[in-house]
C-alpha positions as CSV (number, residue, x, y, z in Angstrom):
1,M,13.5,39.6,-6.9
2,K,15.9,38.3,-9.5
3,I,18.0,35.3,-8.5
4,Q,21.6,36.3,-8.5
5,R,23.3,33.5,-6.6
6,A,22.4,29.8,-6.2
7,L,23.9,27.0,-4.0
8,L,23.6,23.5,-5.5
9,S,24.5,20.4,-3.4
10,V,22.8,17.2,-4.5
11,S,23.3,13.5,-4.1
12,D,20.9,12.7,-6.9
13,K,22.3,14.3,-9.9
14,T,19.4,13.6,-12.2
15,G,18.8,16.7,-14.4
16,L,21.6,18.6,-12.5
17,I,23.6,19.7,-15.6
18,D,20.6,21.0,-17.5
19,F,19.4,22.9,-14.4
20,A,22.8,24.4,-13.7
21,R,23.2,25.4,-17.3
22,G,19.8,27.0,-17.3
23,L,20.6,29.0,-14.1
24,S,24.0,30.1,-15.5
25,G,22.2,31.2,-18.6
26,F,20.2,33.7,-16.5
27,G,23.5,35.1,-15.1
28,V,23.2,33.3,-11.8
29,E,26.4,32.7,-9.9
30,L,26.7,29.1,-8.9
31,L,28.1,27.9,-5.6
32,S,28.5,24.2,-5.0
33,T,30.1,21.5,-2.9
34,G,32.2,18.4,-3.5
35,G,31.0,16.0,-6.2
36,T,28.2,18.4,-7.3
37,A,30.8,21.1,-8.1
38,K,33.0,18.6,-10.0
39,A,30.0,17.5,-12.1
40,I,29.0,21.0,-13.0
41,A,32.6,22.1,-13.8
42,A,33.1,19.0,-15.9
43,A,30.2,20.1,-18.0
44,G,32.0,23.4,-18.7
45,I,29.6,25.5,-16.5
46,P,31.2,28.2,-14.3
47,V,30.9,27.2,-10.7
48,R,32.5,28.3,-7.4
49,E,33.5,25.8,-4.7
50,I,31.7,26.6,-1.5
51,S,35.0,26.5,0.4
52,D,36.4,29.3,-1.8
53,Y,33.3,31.4,-0.9
54,T,33.2,30.8,2.8
55,G,37.0,30.7,3.4
56,F,36.6,27.4,5.3
57,P,37.6,24.0,3.8
58,E,35.4,21.0,4.0
59,M,36.4,19.1,7.1
60,M,35.8,16.1,9.3
61,D,35.3,13.8,6.3
62,G,32.7,16.1,4.8
63,R,30.6,16.3,7.9
64,V,31.2,20.1,8.0
65,K,31.1,22.1,4.8
66,T,28.0,24.3,4.8
67,L,27.3,24.8,8.5
68,I,28.8,28.3,8.3
69,P,27.2,31.8,8.8
70,K,28.2,32.9,5.3
71,V,25.9,30.1,4.0
72,H,23.0,30.3,6.5
73,G,23.2,34.1,6.8
74,G,23.0,34.3,3.0
75,L,19.8,32.2,3.1
76,L,18.2,33.7,6.2
77,F,18.8,37.4,6.2
78,L,15.7,39.5,5.4
79,R,16.3,41.5,2.2
80,D,14.1,44.4,3.3
81,D,15.5,44.8,6.8
82,E,18.1,47.5,7.0
83,K,19.7,46.0,10.1
84,H,20.0,42.6,8.5
85,Q,21.5,44.2,5.4
86,A,24.1,46.1,7.4
87,Q,25.1,43.0,9.4
88,A,25.4,41.0,6.2
89,T,27.6,43.6,4.6
90,A,29.7,43.9,7.7
91,H,30.5,40.2,7.7
92,G,30.8,39.7,4.0
93,I,27.6,37.7,3.7
94,L,26.1,37.7,0.2
95,P,22.5,36.8,-0.5
96,I,21.9,33.2,-1.7
97,D,18.6,33.4,-3.6
98,L,18.2,29.7,-4.5
99,V,19.3,26.6,-2.7
100,C,19.0,23.2,-4.5
101,V,19.6,20.2,-2.2
102,N,18.5,16.6,-2.1
103,L,19.5,14.6,0.9
104,Y,21.9,11.7,1.5
105,P,20.1,8.4,0.6
106,F,19.4,7.3,4.1
107,E,16.3,5.2,3.3
108,E,18.1,3.4,0.4
109,T,21.1,2.7,2.6
110,V,19.1,1.1,5.5
111,A,17.1,-0.9,3.1
112,K,20.2,-2.8,2.0
113,K,20.7,-6.2,3.5
114,G,23.4,-6.3,6.2
115,V,23.9,-2.5,6.6
116,T,25.5,-1.6,9.9
117,L,24.4,1.1,12.3
118,E,27.7,3.0,11.6
119,E,27.0,2.9,7.8
120,A,23.4,4.2,8.4
121,I,24.6,7.0,10.7
122,E,27.0,8.3,8.1
123,Q,24.1,8.7,5.7
124,I,22.3,11.0,8.1
125,D,22.4,14.4,6.3
126,I,22.9,17.4,8.6
127,G,24.0,20.3,6.3
128,G,21.3,19.5,3.7
129,P,18.3,19.7,5.9
130,S,19.8,22.8,7.6
131,M,20.0,24.6,4.3
132,I,16.6,23.5,3.2
133,R,15.0,24.7,6.5
134,S,16.9,28.0,6.4
135,G,15.9,28.8,2.8
136,S,12.3,27.6,3.4
137,K,12.0,29.8,6.5
138,N,12.9,32.8,4.3
139,H,10.9,31.7,1.2
140,R,9.7,35.2,0.7
141,S,13.1,35.7,-0.8
142,V,14.6,32.3,-1.4
143,T,13.7,29.6,-3.8
144,V,14.2,26.1,-2.3
145,V,14.5,23.1,-4.6
146,V,14.4,19.5,-3.2
147,D,13.0,17.6,-6.2
148,P,14.6,17.3,-9.6
149,S,11.2,17.1,-11.2
150,D,10.8,20.8,-10.2
151,Y,13.8,22.0,-12.2
152,P,11.9,22.7,-15.5
153,R,9.1,24.7,-13.9
154,I,11.6,26.9,-11.9
155,L,13.5,27.7,-15.1
156,E,10.2,28.4,-16.9
157,A,9.2,30.7,-14.0
158,M,12.6,32.5,-14.3
159,R,12.1,32.9,-18.0
160,L,8.7,34.5,-17.5
161,G,9.8,36.5,-14.6
162,N,13.0,37.9,-16.1
163,G,15.2,35.8,-13.8
164,A,12.9,35.8,-10.8
165,T,10.4,33.2,-9.4
166,T,7.0,34.1,-8.1
167,P,6.0,34.3,-4.4
168,E,3.4,31.6,-5.0
169,L,5.9,29.2,-6.4
170,R,8.4,29.8,-3.6
171,A,5.6,29.2,-1.1
172,R,4.7,25.8,-2.7
173,L,8.3,24.8,-2.9
174,A,8.8,25.6,0.8
175,V,5.8,23.3,1.7
176,K,7.4,20.5,-0.3
177,A,10.8,21.2,1.4
178,F,9.5,21.0,4.9
179,S,7.5,17.9,4.1
180,T,10.7,16.4,2.7
181,T,12.8,17.1,5.8
182,G,10.0,15.9,8.0
183,A,9.8,12.6,6.2
184,Y,13.6,12.3,6.3
185,D,13.7,12.8,10.0
186,R,10.8,10.3,10.5
187,A,12.7,7.7,8.5
188,I,15.8,8.2,10.7
189,S,13.9,8.1,14.0
190,S,12.0,5.0,12.9
191,Y,15.3,3.2,12.0
192,L,17.0,4.2,15.2
193,D,13.9,3.3,17.2
194,N,13.9,-0.2,15.7
195,E,17.6,-0.5,16.5
196,S,17.4,0.6,20.1
197,A,13.8,0.4,21.4
198,P,11.5,-1.3,18.9
199,G,7.9,-0.4,19.1
200,E,8.1,2.7,21.2
201,S,6.9,5.0,18.4
202,I,5.5,4.8,14.9
203,S,6.0,7.3,12.0
204,L,3.8,7.3,8.9
205,E,4.3,9.4,5.8
206,F,2.1,9.1,2.7
207,S,1.8,11.5,-0.2
208,L,-1.6,12.5,-1.5
209,T,-2.4,10.3,-4.5
210,G,-5.7,12.1,-5.3
211,R,-9.3,12.9,-4.3
212,L,-11.8,10.1,-4.5
213,R,-15.3,10.4,-5.8
214,Y,-16.6,10.3,-2.2
215,G,-16.2,8.3,1.0
216,E,-18.2,5.5,2.3
217,N,-21.3,7.6,1.6
218,P,-21.7,10.4,-1.0
219,H,-21.8,13.2,1.7
220,Q,-18.3,12.2,2.9
221,E,-15.2,13.6,1.2
222,A,-12.3,11.2,0.8
223,E,-8.7,11.1,-0.3
224,L,-6.2,8.4,-1.3
225,Y,-2.6,8.5,0.0
226,G,0.4,6.3,-0.8
227,N,1.3,4.3,-3.9
228,F,-1.9,2.3,-4.6
229,F,-1.5,3.0,-8.4
230,D,1.9,1.3,-8.4
231,Y,-0.1,-1.9,-8.2
232,F,-3.2,-1.1,-10.2
233,E,-4.0,0.6,-13.5
234,K,-7.5,1.8,-14.2
235,L,-8.3,0.9,-17.8
236,H,-11.9,2.0,-17.9
237,G,-14.8,3.5,-16.0
238,K,-15.6,6.1,-13.4
239,E,-13.2,7.4,-10.8
240,L,-12.8,5.2,-7.8
241,S,-14.6,5.7,-4.5
242,F,-13.5,5.0,-1.0
243,N,-15.5,1.7,-0.9
244,N,-14.0,0.7,-4.3
245,V,-10.5,1.0,-3.0
246,L,-11.4,-1.1,0.1
247,D,-13.1,-3.7,-2.0
248,I,-10.2,-3.9,-4.5
249,T,-7.8,-4.4,-1.6
250,A,-9.9,-7.1,0.0
251,A,-10.3,-8.9,-3.3
252,T,-6.6,-8.8,-4.1
253,R,-5.7,-10.1,-0.7
254,L,-8.1,-13.0,-1.1
255,I,-7.1,-14.0,-4.7
256,S,-3.4,-14.0,-3.6
257,E,-4.2,-17.1,-1.5
258,F,-4.7,-19.1,-4.7
259,S,-2.3,-20.5,-7.3
260,K,-4.8,-22.4,-9.4
261,P,-6.9,-20.4,-11.9
262,T,-9.5,-18.8,-9.7
263,V,-12.3,-16.3,-9.8
264,A,-13.7,-14.6,-6.7
265,I,-16.7,-12.3,-6.2
266,L,-16.9,-9.9,-3.3
267,K,-19.4,-7.5,-1.9
268,H,-18.6,-5.1,0.9
269,T,-15.2,-6.8,1.3
270,N,-16.9,-10.2,2.0
271,P,-16.6,-13.1,-0.5
272,C,-19.9,-14.0,-2.2
273,G,-18.4,-16.9,-4.0
274,V,-15.1,-18.4,-5.1
275,G,-14.3,-21.0,-7.7
276,S,-11.1,-22.7,-9.0
277,V,-10.3,-25.0,-11.8
278,G,-7.3,-27.2,-12.7
279,S,-4.4,-25.9,-14.7
280,D,-6.1,-27.2,-17.9
281,G,-9.4,-25.6,-17.1
282,N,-10.6,-22.2,-18.0
283,L,-11.7,-19.2,-16.0
284,T,-15.3,-19.3,-17.3
285,E,-15.7,-22.6,-15.4
286,A,-14.2,-21.0,-12.3
287,W,-16.7,-18.0,-12.7
288,E,-19.6,-20.4,-13.0
289,K,-18.7,-22.1,-9.7
290,A,-18.2,-18.8,-7.9
291,F,-21.4,-17.2,-9.3
292,A,-23.4,-20.3,-8.5
293,T,-22.8,-19.8,-4.8
294,D,-25.0,-16.7,-4.6
295,R,-26.6,-15.3,-7.7
296,A,-28.2,-12.3,-5.9
297,A,-25.4,-10.8,-3.8
298,P,-22.9,-10.2,-6.6
299,F,-25.0,-7.4,-8.1
300,G,-22.9,-4.3,-7.8
301,G,-20.0,-6.3,-6.5
302,I,-16.3,-6.8,-7.2
303,I,-14.9,-9.6,-9.5
304,I,-11.3,-10.6,-9.5
305,A,-9.4,-13.3,-11.5
306,N,-5.8,-14.4,-11.1
307,R,-5.5,-15.1,-14.9
308,P,-6.1,-12.8,-17.9
309,V,-9.8,-12.3,-18.7
310,D,-10.7,-13.5,-22.2
311,E,-13.8,-12.8,-24.3
312,A,-15.7,-15.8,-23.0
313,L,-15.3,-14.9,-19.4
314,A,-16.1,-11.2,-20.2
315,R,-19.3,-12.3,-21.9
316,A,-20.3,-14.3,-18.8
317,I,-19.5,-11.6,-16.4
318,S,-21.2,-8.9,-18.4
319,E,-24.6,-10.5,-17.8
320,I,-24.7,-8.9,-14.3
321,F,-23.9,-5.4,-13.1
322,S,-20.5,-5.1,-11.4
323,E,-18.7,-2.2,-9.9
324,V,-15.1,-3.4,-10.6
325,I,-13.4,-6.2,-12.4
326,I,-9.7,-6.9,-11.5
327,A,-7.3,-9.1,-13.5
328,P,-3.6,-9.2,-14.4
329,E,-4.7,-8.6,-18.0
330,F,-7.7,-8.3,-20.3
331,T,-7.6,-9.5,-23.9
332,A,-8.5,-6.9,-26.6
333,D,-11.9,-8.6,-27.3
334,A,-12.6,-8.8,-23.6
335,R,-11.9,-5.1,-23.1
336,A,-13.9,-4.1,-26.1
337,L,-16.9,-6.0,-24.7
338,L,-16.6,-4.8,-21.1
339,Q,-15.9,-1.2,-22.0
340,K,-19.4,-0.9,-23.5
341,K,-20.5,-0.6,-19.8
342,K,-19.5,3.0,-19.1
343,N,-19.8,2.8,-15.3
344,L,-17.8,-0.5,-15.0
345,R,-14.3,0.0,-13.7
346,L,-11.6,-2.3,-15.2
347,M,-8.5,-2.5,-13.1
348,R,-5.3,-4.2,-14.3
349,L,-3.1,-5.7,-11.5
350,L,0.4,-4.5,-12.5
351,Q,2.6,-6.6,-10.1
352,E,2.5,-9.2,-7.4
353,I,1.1,-7.8,-4.2
354,P,3.6,-8.1,-1.4
355,A,2.4,-9.8,1.7
356,A,1.3,-7.4,4.4
357,D,3.5,-7.4,7.5
358,R,1.5,-4.9,9.7
359,D,-2.1,-4.0,9.9
360,I,-3.0,-0.4,11.0
361,R,-6.4,1.0,12.0
362,S,-7.4,4.3,13.4
363,V,-9.1,4.5,16.8
364,I,-10.2,7.3,19.0
365,G,-7.1,9.1,20.0
366,G,-4.6,7.0,18.1
367,L,-3.8,3.9,16.1
368,L,-4.1,0.1,16.6
369,V,-1.1,-1.8,15.1
370,Q,-0.9,-5.5,14.8
371,D,1.0,-8.2,12.8
372,A,-0.9,-9.0,9.6
373,D,-2.8,-12.2,9.7
374,V,-0.7,-15.1,8.4
375,S,-1.6,-16.7,5.1
376,A,-4.4,-19.2,5.5
377,K,-2.1,-21.7,3.8
378,E,-0.1,-21.8,7.0
379,G,-3.1,-23.3,8.8
380,V,-3.5,-26.3,6.6
381,R,0.0,-27.7,6.4
382,S,0.1,-31.3,7.4
383,I,-3.6,-31.6,8.0
384,E,-3.0,-35.2,9.0
385,H,-1.2,-34.0,12.1
386,H,-4.1,-31.9,13.3
387,V,-6.9,-34.4,13.1
388,V,-8.8,-34.6,16.4
389,S,-11.7,-36.9,15.3
390,S,-11.8,-40.7,15.2
391,R,-12.2,-40.7,11.5
392,P,-9.4,-38.9,9.4
393,P,-10.5,-36.8,6.5
394,T,-10.5,-38.3,3.0
395,K,-8.3,-36.9,0.2
396,D,-11.2,-35.0,-1.2
397,E,-12.2,-33.6,2.2
398,I,-8.6,-32.5,2.7
399,E,-8.7,-30.6,-0.6
400,A,-12.0,-29.0,0.4
401,M,-10.5,-28.0,3.8
402,E,-7.5,-26.4,2.1
403,F,-9.8,-24.5,-0.3
404,G,-12.3,-23.3,2.3
405,W,-9.7,-22.4,4.9
406,K,-8.2,-19.9,2.5
407,I,-11.5,-18.2,2.1
408,V,-12.9,-18.2,5.7
409,K,-10.0,-15.9,6.7
410,H,-11.3,-13.2,4.4
411,V,-15.0,-13.4,5.7
412,K,-16.1,-11.0,8.4
413,S,-16.5,-12.7,11.8
414,N,-18.3,-14.8,12.8
415,A,-17.5,-16.6,9.6
416,I,-18.7,-19.9,8.3
417,V,-17.9,-21.3,4.8
418,Y,-19.2,-24.5,3.3
419,A,-16.9,-25.7,0.5
420,G,-16.1,-28.4,-1.9
421,K,-12.6,-28.9,-3.1
422,D,-12.8,-26.2,-5.8
423,R,-15.8,-24.0,-5.0
424,T,-17.8,-22.4,-2.2
425,L,-21.2,-23.7,-1.5
426,G,-22.5,-21.4,1.2
427,I,-21.1,-18.4,3.1
428,G,-22.3,-16.9,6.4
429,A,-20.7,-13.7,7.5
430,G,-20.6,-11.1,10.2
431,Q,-23.2,-12.5,12.6
432,M,-23.1,-12.1,16.4
433,S,-23.7,-15.8,16.8
434,R,-21.7,-18.5,15.0
435,V,-24.8,-20.7,14.8
436,D,-26.6,-17.8,13.0
437,S,-23.7,-17.6,10.5
438,S,-24.0,-21.3,9.9
439,R,-27.7,-21.0,9.4
440,I,-27.3,-18.2,6.9
441,A,-24.7,-20.2,5.0
442,V,-27.0,-23.2,4.8
443,W,-29.9,-21.0,3.8
444,K,-27.9,-19.4,1.0
445,A,-26.8,-22.8,-0.3
446,G,-30.5,-23.8,-0.4
447,E,-31.5,-20.6,-2.2
448,A,-28.8,-21.3,-4.8
449,G,-30.0,-24.9,-5.2
450,L,-26.6,-26.3,-4.0
451,S,-26.4,-29.5,-2.0
452,L,-24.2,-29.5,1.1
453,K,-24.0,-33.2,1.2
454,G,-20.4,-34.2,1.4
455,S,-19.2,-30.7,2.0
456,V,-16.6,-29.4,4.4
457,V,-17.6,-26.7,6.9
458,C,-14.9,-24.1,7.8
459,S,-15.1,-21.9,10.9
460,D,-12.8,-18.9,11.5
461,A,-12.9,-19.5,15.3
462,F,-13.7,-22.4,17.5
463,F,-17.2,-23.8,18.0
464,P,-18.1,-22.7,21.5
465,F,-20.8,-25.4,21.8
466,P,-21.5,-28.6,19.9
467,D,-24.7,-27.0,18.3
468,G,-22.8,-25.3,15.5
469,L,-21.1,-28.6,14.5
470,I,-24.3,-30.5,14.8
471,A,-26.1,-28.0,12.6
472,A,-23.3,-28.4,10.0
473,A,-23.6,-32.2,10.1
474,E,-27.3,-32.1,9.7
475,A,-26.9,-29.8,6.7
476,G,-24.7,-32.5,5.0
477,A,-21.1,-31.6,6.0
478,T,-18.9,-34.6,6.4
479,A,-15.8,-32.8,7.6
480,A,-15.0,-29.7,9.6
481,I,-11.9,-27.5,9.9
482,Q,-11.6,-25.0,12.8
483,P,-9.0,-23.5,15.1
484,G,-10.1,-25.4,18.2
485,G,-9.3,-24.1,21.7
486,S,-12.7,-24.1,23.3
487,V,-13.2,-25.5,26.8
488,R,-15.9,-27.5,25.2
489,D,-13.7,-29.0,22.5
490,P,-14.2,-32.5,23.9
491,E,-17.9,-32.1,23.5
492,V,-17.6,-30.7,20.0
493,I,-15.2,-33.6,19.0
494,A,-17.6,-36.1,20.6
495,A,-20.5,-34.7,18.5
496,A,-18.4,-35.0,15.4
497,N,-17.5,-38.6,16.2
498,D,-21.1,-39.5,16.9
499,R,-22.0,-38.3,13.4
500,G,-18.9,-39.6,11.5
501,V,-17.6,-36.1,10.8
502,A,-13.8,-35.8,10.3
503,M,-12.5,-32.8,12.2
504,V,-9.2,-30.9,12.0
505,C,-8.2,-28.2,14.6
506,T,-5.5,-25.9,13.1
507,G,-4.7,-24.0,16.2
508,T,-4.9,-20.7,14.3
509,R,-7.8,-18.4,14.6
510,H,-8.8,-16.0,11.7
511,F,-11.1,-13.4,13.2
512,R,-11.8,-10.5,10.9
513,H,-13.5,-7.5,12.5
């Protein structure tokens, strides 16, 4: 069916003039509203004001201009139904074969600082969604356009179809149209919910980014939704898997805790080792500290740096097999070296990752939503004010506490980290008993040939009994940082005092399930 008449009413005028000129070139009569009509007319393209067609002026400050039977009848009537045709003729309703609408910028408006409820309400589009839905319901006959990026393919379809679009194209456009109005309504309901009754409902809308190689296991299919690739660019290697995306996210969240040049190695979202250097140091030194923590676990792991990767670091990293390397940049020499490994994925971090504000997980029958865990930096401010032991920590011990506390938050519970002031020495993760996590951390340090003498032990939750603290002291730790809060805190503190261990209780737990 050749498009004879089109209604254009857009707030985003990107590409509008070229699209209108293209439609007019096919002999399509253009109907339009307000500013859209003025823009088209100013370009010398024939256009008819909608009020001239309907016989009703725009009224009520523009709230009513297309909510009229001559508009919706023109979109909705069935072209192959004789009764519909007769009723349309009797009431002077002409077919509208294409409707092009994009909606008032509600989300942009409410994102502005200081916007009032009244201002937000005036950006709730009524006529636009109504026309989109009417046209989409009748997509067997009507082409519905909500995205300026679709203008060229519609004109191309009309060129190939002698002024008509295909049923397949109209169906795809209708799906996009209903998705657009659905997301628009969810944005409005979410805003009004937060204004009147925060937390009573939650709305999520993410567009498909692409299919992943597979899920957690090769027999599981997986997809990625949202804007992940606004933050990362894949420079080299195989397509990402489900696990890769999880690991990249965990690695980036961890490295964001550090301002000094730092390298971290992760496996299954758990840190294997982290190393930092001073501002005058180089990343290769940081890598050596991180890798020295555990030389076995990093095989097939994730490496992330918060500074550009140069050839020296690339050469050191390339000695082991890694799944992914992430950095804000790679020098040309580093890329040339690393790209020799065809399966290695190189990911460039494109922009600073915003702090997460909410954490969402799926559960049977619904979702769990919580505030995101605070930055571990919050837990080490004014350490001197959180000392609970007889002996206060030394300057070096405080630095080690600050370093390790940033890491323990990112280790699966129960989590124990032994650290120096710029490196990890032993990490115990995910055990049912905190003592077992401590034993694993001590064992790993021994396997790596690292001494824990003079180290700091960091625990993501309180020591429920003195045994964990005693084991850490026997391993060589001279200071401990933990949330505190156990009914046996006095016993744990007494055990620390008996062994000359400086202890800080932050009051902030960092469980990671």
